[in-house]
Each structure stands twice: as structure tokens, then as C-alpha cells.
PyMOL CGO cylinders between C-alpha atoms (Angstrom):
from pymol import cmd
from pymol.cgo import CYLINDER

trace = [
    CYLINDER, 17.29, -14.09, -7.89, 15.25, -11.40, -5.73, 0.3, 1, 1, 1, 1, 1, 1,
    CYLINDER, 15.25, -11.40, -5.73, 15.76, -11.35, -1.84, 0.3, 1, 1, 1, 1, 1, 1,
    CYLINDER, 15.76, -11.35, -1.84, 12.99, -13.54, -0.44, 0.3, 1, 1, 1, 1, 1, 1,
    CYLINDER, 12.99, -13.54, -0.44, 11.22, -11.89, 2.21, 0.3, 1, 1, 1, 1, 1, 1,
    CYLINDER, 11.22, -11.89, 2.21, 7.60, -11.55, 3.73, 0.3, 1, 1, 1, 1, 1, 1,
    CYLINDER, 7.60, -11.55, 3.73, 4.82, -9.24, 1.68, 0.3, 1, 1, 1, 1, 1, 1,
    CYLINDER, 4.82, -9.24, 1.68, 2.06, -8.33, 3.07, 0.3, 1, 1, 1, 1, 1, 1,
    CYLINDER, 2.06, -8.33, 3.07, -1.31, -8.04, 1.00, 0.3, 1, 1, 1, 1, 1, 1,
    CYLINDER, -1.31, -8.04, 1.00, -3.81, -5.96, 2.47, 0.3, 1, 1, 1, 1, 1, 1,
    CYLINDER, -3.81, -5.96, 2.47, -7.60, -5.76, 0.67, 0.3, 1, 1, 1, 1, 1, 1,
    CYLINDER, -7.60, -5.76, 0.67, -9.68, -2.46, 0.95, 0.3, 1, 1, 1, 1, 1, 1,
    CYLINDER, -9.68, -2.46, 0.95, -12.99, -2.50, -0.21, 0.3, 1, 1, 1, 1, 1, 1,
    CYLINDER, -12.99, -2.50, -0.21, -15.17, 1.05, 0.07, 0.3, 1, 1, 1, 1, 1, 1,
    CYLINDER, -15.17, 1.05, 0.07, -12.37, 2.29, 2.66, 0.3, 1, 1, 1, 1, 1, 1,
    CYLINDER, -12.37, 2.29, 2.66, -12.35, -0.72, 4.85, 0.3, 1, 1, 1, 1, 1, 1,
    CYLINDER, -12.35, -0.72, 4.85, -9.66, -3.54, 5.13, 0.3, 1, 1, 1, 1, 1, 1,
    CYLINDER, -9.66, -3.54, 5.13, -11.78, -6.49, 4.35, 0.3, 1, 1, 1, 1, 1, 1,
    CYLINDER, -11.78, -6.49, 4.35, -8.53, -8.89, 4.42, 0.3, 1, 1, 1, 1, 1, 1,
    CYLINDER, -8.53, -8.89, 4.42, -4.94, -9.41, 5.06, 0.3, 1, 1, 1, 1, 1, 1,
    CYLINDER, -4.94, -9.41, 5.06, -2.11, -11.80, 4.34, 0.3, 1, 1, 1, 1, 1, 1,
    CYLINDER, -2.11, -11.80, 4.34, 1.43, -11.81, 4.72, 0.3, 1, 1, 1, 1, 1, 1,
    CYLINDER, 1.43, -11.81, 4.72, 3.09, -14.32, 2.15, 0.3, 1, 1, 1, 1, 1, 1,
    CYLINDER, 3.09, -14.32, 2.15, 6.68, -15.50, 1.91, 0.3, 1, 1, 1, 1, 1, 1,
    CYLINDER, 6.68, -15.50, 1.91, 7.85, -14.47, -1.47, 0.3, 1, 1, 1, 1, 1, 1,
    CYLINDER, 7.85, -14.47, -1.47, 9.75, -11.35, -2.95, 0.3, 1, 1, 1, 1, 1, 1,
    CYLINDER, 9.75, -11.35, -2.95, 7.74, -7.93, -3.30, 0.3, 1, 1, 1, 1, 1, 1,
    CYLINDER, 7.74, -7.93, -3.30, 7.78, -7.83, -6.90, 0.3, 1, 1, 1, 1, 1, 1,
    CYLINDER, 7.78, -7.83, -6.90, 6.82, -11.37, -7.56, 0.3, 1, 1, 1, 1, 1, 1,
    CYLINDER, 6.82, -11.37, -7.56, 3.80, -11.10, -5.13, 0.3, 1, 1, 1, 1, 1, 1,
    CYLINDER, 3.80, -11.10, -5.13, 2.75, -7.93, -6.95, 0.3, 1, 1, 1, 1, 1, 1,
    CYLINDER, 2.75, -7.93, -6.95, 3.01, -9.60, -10.34, 0.3, 1, 1, 1, 1, 1, 1,
    CYLINDER, 3.01, -9.60, -10.34, 0.86, -12.75, -9.04, 0.3, 1, 1, 1, 1, 1, 1,
    CYLINDER, 0.86, -12.75, -9.04, -1.69, -10.63, -7.83, 0.3, 1, 1, 1, 1, 1, 1,
    CYLINDER, -1.69, -10.63, -7.83, -2.06, -8.78, -10.55, 0.3, 1, 1, 1, 1, 1, 1,
    CYLINDER, -2.06, -8.78, -10.55, -2.79, -11.93, -12.40, 0.3, 1, 1, 1, 1, 1, 1,
    CYLINDER, -2.79, -11.93, -12.40, -5.20, -13.06, -9.41, 0.3, 1, 1, 1, 1, 1, 1,
    CYLINDER, -5.20, -13.06, -9.41, -6.98, -9.57, -9.66, 0.3, 1, 1, 1, 1, 1, 1,
    CYLINDER, -6.98, -9.57, -9.66, -7.38, -9.32, -13.46, 0.3, 1, 1, 1, 1, 1, 1,
    CYLINDER, -7.38, -9.32, -13.46, -10.09, -12.01, -13.12, 0.3, 1, 1, 1, 1, 1, 1,
    CYLINDER, -10.09, -12.01, -13.12, -11.77, -10.30, -11.02, 0.3, 1, 1, 1, 1, 1, 1,
    CYLINDER, -11.77, -10.30, -11.02, -11.76, -6.87, -13.28, 0.3, 1, 1, 1, 1, 1, 1,
    CYLINDER, -11.76, -6.87, -13.28, -14.54, -5.63, -15.40, 0.3, 1, 1, 1, 1, 1, 1,
    CYLINDER, -14.54, -5.63, -15.40, -13.90, -3.38, -18.26, 0.3, 1, 1, 1, 1, 1, 1,
    CYLINDER, -13.90, -3.38, -18.26, -16.55, -2.72, -18.66, 0.3, 1, 1, 1, 1, 1, 1,
    CYLINDER, -16.55, -2.72, -18.66, -17.29, -0.95, -15.68, 0.3, 1, 1, 1, 1, 1, 1,
    CYLINDER, -17.29, -0.95, -15.68, -13.74, 0.35, -14.18, 0.3, 1, 1, 1, 1, 1, 1,
    CYLINDER, -13.74, 0.35, -14.18, -10.07, 1.30, -15.06, 0.3, 1, 1, 1, 1, 1, 1,
    CYLINDER, -10.07, 1.30, -15.06, -7.30, -1.38, -13.79, 0.3, 1, 1, 1, 1, 1, 1,
    CYLINDER, -7.30, -1.38, -13.79, -4.60, 0.63, -12.52, 0.3, 1, 1, 1, 1, 1, 1,
    CYLINDER, -4.60, 0.63, -12.52, -1.33, -0.37, -10.84, 0.3, 1, 1, 1, 1, 1, 1,
    CYLINDER, -1.33, -0.37, -10.84, 0.62, 2.17, -8.98, 0.3, 1, 1, 1, 1, 1, 1,
    CYLINDER, 0.62, 2.17, -8.98, 4.28, 2.20, -7.06, 0.3, 1, 1, 1, 1, 1, 1,
    CYLINDER, 4.28, 2.20, -7.06, 3.75, 4.95, -4.78, 0.3, 1, 1, 1, 1, 1, 1,
    CYLINDER, 3.75, 4.95, -4.78, 6.61, 4.69, -1.86, 0.3, 1, 1, 1, 1, 1, 1,
    CYLINDER, 6.61, 4.69, -1.86, 4.78, 6.03, 1.57, 0.3, 1, 1, 1, 1, 1, 1,
    CYLINDER, 4.78, 6.03, 1.57, 6.68, 7.54, 4.28, 0.3, 1, 1, 1, 1, 1, 1,
    CYLINDER, 6.68, 7.54, 4.28, 6.16, 6.05, 8.03, 0.3, 1, 1, 1, 1, 1, 1,
    CYLINDER, 6.16, 6.05, 8.03, 7.70, 7.11, 11.13, 0.3, 1, 1, 1, 1, 1, 1,
    CYLINDER, 7.70, 7.11, 11.13, 8.86, 4.57, 13.63, 0.3, 1, 1, 1, 1, 1, 1,
    CYLINDER, 8.86, 4.57, 13.63, 10.01, 5.35, 17.18, 0.3, 1, 1, 1, 1, 1, 1,
    CYLINDER, 10.01, 5.35, 17.18, 13.66, 5.62, 18.29, 0.3, 1, 1, 1, 1, 1, 1,
    CYLINDER, 13.66, 5.62, 18.29, 15.63, 3.45, 19.29, 0.3, 1, 1, 1, 1, 1, 1,
    CYLINDER, 15.63, 3.45, 19.29, 14.80, 1.03, 16.48, 0.3, 1, 1, 1, 1, 1, 1,
    CYLINDER, 14.80, 1.03, 16.48, 15.29, -2.71, 18.07, 0.3, 1, 1, 1, 1, 1, 1,
    CYLINDER, 15.29, -2.71, 18.07, 18.18, -4.62, 15.66, 0.3, 1, 1, 1, 1, 1, 1,
    CYLINDER, 18.18, -4.62, 15.66, 15.25, -6.86, 14.11, 0.3, 1, 1, 1, 1, 1, 1,
    CYLINDER, 15.25, -6.86, 14.11, 13.40, -3.75, 13.11, 0.3, 1, 1, 1, 1, 1, 1,
    CYLINDER, 13.40, -3.75, 13.11, 16.51, -1.68, 11.90, 0.3, 1, 1, 1, 1, 1, 1,
    CYLINDER, 16.51, -1.68, 11.90, 17.48, -4.88, 9.76, 0.3, 1, 1, 1, 1, 1, 1,
    CYLINDER, 17.48, -4.88, 9.76, 14.25, -5.12, 7.90, 0.3, 1, 1, 1, 1, 1, 1,
    CYLINDER, 14.25, -5.12, 7.90, 14.08, -1.37, 7.24, 0.3, 1, 1, 1, 1, 1, 1,
    CYLINDER, 14.08, -1.37, 7.24, 17.81, -0.68, 6.42, 0.3, 1, 1, 1, 1, 1, 1,
    CYLINDER, 17.81, -0.68, 6.42, 17.13, -0.79, 2.62, 0.3, 1, 1, 1, 1, 1, 1,
    CYLINDER, 17.13, -0.79, 2.62, 14.67, 1.77, 3.00, 0.3, 1, 1, 1, 1, 1, 1,
    CYLINDER, 14.67, 1.77, 3.00, 16.60, 4.37, 3.81, 0.3, 1, 1, 1, 1, 1, 1,
    CYLINDER, 16.60, 4.37, 3.81, 16.35, 5.38, 7.73, 0.3, 1, 1, 1, 1, 1, 1,
    CYLINDER, 16.35, 5.38, 7.73, 16.72, 8.89, 8.14, 0.3, 1, 1, 1, 1, 1, 1,
    CYLINDER, 16.72, 8.89, 8.14, 16.02, 10.86, 11.91, 0.3, 1, 1, 1, 1, 1, 1,
    CYLINDER, 16.02, 10.86, 11.91, 13.29, 13.62, 12.07, 0.3, 1, 1, 1, 1, 1, 1,
    CYLINDER, 13.29, 13.62, 12.07, 13.46, 15.06, 15.15, 0.3, 1, 1, 1, 1, 1, 1,
    CYLINDER, 13.46, 15.06, 15.15, 12.98, 11.84, 17.79, 0.3, 1, 1, 1, 1, 1, 1,
    CYLINDER, 12.98, 11.84, 17.79, 11.88, 10.01, 15.06, 0.3, 1, 1, 1, 1, 1, 1,
    CYLINDER, 11.88, 10.01, 15.06, 12.78, 7.76, 12.10, 0.3, 1, 1, 1, 1, 1, 1,
    CYLINDER, 12.78, 7.76, 12.10, 11.72, 7.84, 8.71, 0.3, 1, 1, 1, 1, 1, 1,
    CYLINDER, 11.72, 7.84, 8.71, 11.14, 5.24, 6.13, 0.3, 1, 1, 1, 1, 1, 1,
    CYLINDER, 11.14, 5.24, 6.13, 10.26, 5.33, 2.80, 0.3, 1, 1, 1, 1, 1, 1,
    CYLINDER, 10.26, 5.33, 2.80, 8.30, 2.18, 2.21, 0.3, 1, 1, 1, 1, 1, 1,
    CYLINDER, 8.30, 2.18, 2.21, 7.95, 0.79, -1.46, 0.3, 1, 1, 1, 1, 1, 1,
    CYLINDER, 7.95, 0.79, -1.46, 4.24, 0.38, -1.71, 0.3, 1, 1, 1, 1, 1, 1,
    CYLINDER, 4.24, 0.38, -1.71, 1.89, -0.93, -4.42, 0.3, 1, 1, 1, 1, 1, 1,
    CYLINDER, 1.89, -0.93, -4.42, -1.65, -0.02, -5.40, 0.3, 1, 1, 1, 1, 1, 1,
    CYLINDER, -1.65, -0.02, -5.40, -3.54, -2.83, -7.48, 0.3, 1, 1, 1, 1, 1, 1,
    CYLINDER, -3.54, -2.83, -7.48, -6.86, -0.94, -7.99, 0.3, 1, 1, 1, 1, 1, 1,
    CYLINDER, -6.86, -0.94, -7.99, -9.08, -3.15, -9.95, 0.3, 1, 1, 1, 1, 1, 1,
    CYLINDER, -9.08, -3.15, -9.95, -12.78, -1.44, -9.32, 0.3, 1, 1, 1, 1, 1, 1,
    CYLINDER, -12.78, -1.44, -9.32, -13.24, 2.21, -9.28, 0.3, 1, 1, 1, 1, 1, 1,
    CYLINDER, -13.24, 2.21, -9.28, -15.40, 4.86, -10.91, 0.3, 1, 1, 1, 1, 1, 1,
    CYLINDER, -15.40, 4.86, -10.91, -14.78, 8.43, -12.02, 0.3, 1, 1, 1, 1, 1, 1,
    CYLINDER, -14.78, 8.43, -12.02, -16.17, 11.26, -10.83, 0.3, 1, 1, 1, 1, 1, 1,
    CYLINDER, -16.17, 11.26, -10.83, -14.73, 14.60, -13.40, 0.3, 1, 1, 1, 1, 1, 1,
    CYLINDER, -14.73, 14.60, -13.40, -11.05, 14.52, -12.75, 0.3, 1, 1, 1, 1, 1, 1,
    CYLINDER, -11.05, 14.52, -12.75, -11.06, 12.73, -9.49, 0.3, 1, 1, 1, 1, 1, 1,
    CYLINDER, -11.06, 12.73, -9.49, -11.64, 8.78, -9.04, 0.3, 1, 1, 1, 1, 1, 1,
    CYLINDER, -11.64, 8.78, -9.04, -13.20, 6.89, -6.11, 0.3, 1, 1, 1, 1, 1, 1,
    CYLINDER, -13.20, 6.89, -6.11, -11.75, 3.48, -5.56, 0.3, 1, 1, 1, 1, 1, 1,
    CYLINDER, -11.75, 3.48, -5.56, -14.11, 1.16, -4.34, 0.3, 1, 1, 1, 1, 1, 1,
    CYLINDER, -14.11, 1.16, -4.34, -11.97, -2.29, -4.52, 0.3, 1, 1, 1, 1, 1, 1,
    CYLINDER, -11.97, -2.29, -4.52, -8.04, -2.29, -4.28, 0.3, 1, 1, 1, 1, 1, 1,
    CYLINDER, -8.04, -2.29, -4.28, -5.04, -4.44, -2.76, 0.3, 1, 1, 1, 1, 1, 1,
    CYLINDER, -5.04, -4.44, -2.76, -2.01, -2.69, -1.31, 0.3, 1, 1, 1, 1, 1, 1,
    CYLINDER, -2.01, -2.69, -1.31, 1.11, -4.94, -1.25, 0.3, 1, 1, 1, 1, 1, 1,
    CYLINDER, 1.11, -4.94, -1.25, 4.34, -4.26, 0.54, 0.3, 1, 1, 1, 1, 1, 1,
    CYLINDER, 4.34, -4.26, 0.54, 7.18, -5.33, 2.59, 0.3, 1, 1, 1, 1, 1, 1,
    CYLINDER, 7.18, -5.33, 2.59, 6.02, -6.78, 5.82, 0.3, 1, 1, 1, 1, 1, 1,
    CYLINDER, 6.02, -6.78, 5.82, 8.00, -4.54, 8.46, 0.3, 1, 1, 1, 1, 1, 1,
    CYLINDER, 8.00, -4.54, 8.46, 5.22, -4.92, 11.16, 0.3, 1, 1, 1, 1, 1, 1,
    CYLINDER, 5.22, -4.92, 11.16, 1.65, -4.17, 12.34, 0.3, 1, 1, 1, 1, 1, 1,
    CYLINDER, 1.65, -4.17, 12.34, 2.02, -0.23, 13.03, 0.3, 1, 1, 1, 1, 1, 1,
    CYLINDER, 2.02, -0.23, 13.03, 3.56, 0.46, 9.36, 0.3, 1, 1, 1, 1, 1, 1,
    CYLINDER, 3.56, 0.46, 9.36, 1.08, -1.64, 7.87, 0.3, 1, 1, 1, 1, 1, 1,
    CYLINDER, 1.08, -1.64, 7.87, -1.41, 0.62, 9.90, 0.3, 1, 1, 1, 1, 1, 1,
    CYLINDER, -1.41, 0.62, 9.90, 0.55, 3.85, 8.97, 0.3, 1, 1, 1, 1, 1, 1,
    CYLINDER, 0.55, 3.85, 8.97, 0.56, 2.92, 5.55, 0.3, 1, 1, 1, 1, 1, 1,
    CYLINDER, 0.56, 2.92, 5.55, -3.26, 1.91, 4.96, 0.3, 1, 1, 1, 1, 1, 1,
    CYLINDER, -3.26, 1.91, 4.96, -3.80, 5.50, 6.43, 0.3, 1, 1, 1, 1, 1, 1,
    CYLINDER, -3.80, 5.50, 6.43, -1.73, 7.00, 4.24, 0.3, 1, 1, 1, 1, 1, 1,
    CYLINDER, -1.73, 7.00, 4.24, -3.21, 5.38, 1.27, 0.3, 1, 1, 1, 1, 1, 1,
    CYLINDER, -3.21, 5.38, 1.27, -6.75, 5.90, 2.45, 0.3, 1, 1, 1, 1, 1, 1,
    CYLINDER, -6.75, 5.90, 2.45, -6.14, 9.49, 3.10, 0.3, 1, 1, 1, 1, 1, 1,
    CYLINDER, -6.14, 9.49, 3.10, -5.05, 10.25, -0.13, 0.3, 1, 1, 1, 1, 1, 1,
    CYLINDER, -5.05, 10.25, -0.13, -8.08, 8.32, -1.68, 0.3, 1, 1, 1, 1, 1, 1,
    CYLINDER, -8.08, 8.32, -1.68, -10.54, 10.17, 0.38, 0.3, 1, 1, 1, 1, 1, 1,
    CYLINDER, -10.54, 10.17, 0.38, -8.75, 13.55, -0.12, 0.3, 1, 1, 1, 1, 1, 1,
    CYLINDER, -8.75, 13.55, -0.12, -9.75, 13.63, -3.94, 0.3, 1, 1, 1, 1, 1, 1,
    CYLINDER, -9.75, 13.63, -3.94, -13.29, 12.58, -2.76, 0.3, 1, 1, 1, 1, 1, 1,
    CYLINDER, -13.29, 12.58, -2.76, -13.74, 15.42, -0.22, 0.3, 1, 1, 1, 1, 1, 1,
    CYLINDER, -13.74, 15.42, -0.22, -12.27, 18.35, -2.38, 0.3, 1, 1, 1, 1, 1, 1,
    CYLINDER, -12.27, 18.35, -2.38, -14.59, 16.75, -4.84, 0.3, 1, 1, 1, 1, 1, 1,
    CYLINDER, -14.59, 16.75, -4.84, -17.86, 17.68, -2.22, 0.3, 1, 1, 1, 1, 1, 1,
    CYLINDER, -17.86, 17.68, -2.22, -16.48, 21.11, -1.28, 0.3, 1, 1, 1, 1, 1, 1,
    CYLINDER, -16.48, 21.11, -1.28, -16.86, 22.63, -4.44, 0.3, 1, 1, 1, 1, 1, 1,
]
cmd.load_cgo(trace, "trace")
């Protein structure tokens, strides 16, 4: 049986965080549950339904507390300069989007990851939003 921990679910609409939940359950179960829930909100006539597993690299200040180290040790902690870097398993469930040429604009999606702390949530969400808006900006520059 998978190890139970805390997972965080972040709802994003039009590049803004609209809700955040923390649940006590293993990550894979949470992802599967939210895929089922979000399928009900998805309109197949208007958009694709996409589930991505995208590991996100986050930086943590050293030294790590014992509690923080226990939460991140299974994600491959490595020292980079005066910081620690960790790859957090992150799932993106995009259920409302549109295509502009080869670029996709995600209107509504959910990001699910293990709960580490608020700083990690913020770093991951900023990374996800940057990756989704980077392709949009590239499209506009052409």
C-alpha cells in the first residue's frame, strides 16, 4: 500500500490561484480522484483533457531542519552552492484550454504535489505558470 502523506491541490484559473486544499492521502490516489472529479467539469467539445507528470525542481535554504529533510529526502536532495535542490513529483490536470497554432493556453487546471511547505508550493506554482505563459509570450512576440 502506498505511503500516506499530505498532498496539496492547487486550482488555477486564467493564471491565478483560486483555491488550495491539503488532503491526507497518498499522491497517486489523490491524482486519480481529481482526474475523475475534473472529468465531470470538462467540456470535450471545447477543449482537451490533459494529465501531465512534470517533476519540478525547487530550491531550499540550508541548513534543512530535520522535519523538512524527512519530507524531501525521498525526492533526491542535492546540494547546489548554498542551497539544496529537490525534484518534487508534480501533476498538472488541464481541463479547460485552447490551442493557438502549436501553443496551448490553459484556462483552468489543477496542480497536485506532495505537501512540503508553503514555500515549495509557491515555487512549483510559479514554475508551472511560467512554463505555461512562456509559450504564450513566444507566440505574441512573433
